[in-house]
C-alpha positions in Angstrom: -52.1 1.6 21.2 -52.0 -0.1 25.1 -53.9 -3.1 25.6 -54.5 -4.0 29.5 -55.3 -7.4 30.2 -56.5 -7.4 33.9 -57.1 -10.9 35.3 -57.9 -10.0 38.8 -61.4 -8.4 36.9 -61.8 -10.9 34.1 -63.1 -10.4 30.6 -66.5 -10.7 28.6 -65.8 -12.5 25.5 -67.7 -11.7 22.2 -68.5 -13.6 19.3 -68.1 -10.6 17.2 -66.4 -8.0 18.8 -67.3 -4.0 18.3 -64.0 -3.2 16.9 -60.5 -4.4 15.8 -58.9 -3.1 18.8 -61.8 -4.9 21.0 -60.9 -8.1 19.0 -57.2 -7.7 19.5 -57.8 -7.1 23.2 -59.9 -10.5 23.1 -57.4 -12.4 21.3 -54.2 -11.5 23.7 -56.6 -12.3 26.6 -57.3 -15.6 25.2 -53.7 -16.3 24.5 -52.6 -15.3 27.8 -55.4 -17.4 29.6 -54.7 -20.7 27.7 -52.5 -23.0 29.0 -50.1 -24.7 26.5 -51.5 -27.8 24.7 -55.0 -27.0 25.7 -56.3 -26.3 22.4 -57.0 -29.5 20.1 -55.1 -29.5 16.9 -53.2 -26.5 18.1 -51.0 -27.9 21.0 -48.3 -24.9 20.7 -50.9 -22.2 21.6 -51.1 -20.8 24.9 -48.4 -20.3 27.7 -46.4 -22.7 29.6 -48.1 -23.0 33.2 -45.3 -24.8 34.7 -44.9 -21.7 37.2 -48.1 -22.8 38.9 -46.2 -25.1 41.4 -43.2 -22.8 42.1 -42.9 -20.1 44.7 -45.0 -17.1 44.3 -41.7 -14.6 43.6 -40.4 -17.6 40.9 -43.4 -18.4 39.6 -44.2 -14.3 39.0 -41.1 -14.3 37.0 -41.9 -17.6 35.1 -45.2 -16.3 34.4 -43.9 -12.8 32.5 -41.2 -15.0 30.6 -43.8 -17.3 29.4 -46.2 -14.5 28.4 -43.5 -12.8 26.5 -42.7 -16.0 24.7 -46.3 -16.4 23.4 -46.6 -12.7 22.5 -43.1 -13.1 20.6 -45.0 -16.2 18.6 -48.3 -15.4 18.3 -48.6 -11.5 18.2 -44.9 -10.5 16.9 -46.3 -7.0 16.6 -46.8 -6.6 20.1 -44.7 -6.5 23.4 -45.4 -6.3 27.3 -44.7 -2.9 28.3 -45.5 -3.5 32.0 -46.9 -6.6 34.2 -48.3 -6.0 37.9 -50.0 -8.5 40.3 -52.8 -7.6 42.4 -53.3 -9.5 45.7 -56.2 -11.5 46.9 -56.6 -11.2 50.8 -58.5 -14.6 50.7 -55.6 -16.3 48.4 -52.3 -14.3 48.5 -50.6 -16.9 46.7 -53.0 -16.7 44.1 -51.6 -14.9 40.8 -53.8 -12.2 39.3 -51.5 -10.2 36.7 -52.5 -7.2 34.8 -50.8 -7.0 31.6 -50.0 -3.7 29.4 -49.4 -4.8 26.0 -48.3 -2.1 23.5 -47.3 -2.3 19.4 -44.0 -2.9 19.1 -42.1 -0.4 17.4 
């Protein structure tokens, strides 16, 4: 199964997801959208966002590495297949990644 997490469009979160796949997609979105140490009592959850103050070409690489590390820790059964970045014409330095995550075989 391929899960697409697109930060240029966002995601509506549900308290009770309609399926197991929807729940997995929502969990992946939450992990990739959470800053490391942001969750009280679960400080190791999320991704390291040190990339935010770096030049855009460096930040993209750092974001992909941080996301891969978080997936390896919290979803070892998943892996990143592809990452692309959308460009906001008003904010060209804003990172809007689109992750394609698949089951790790």
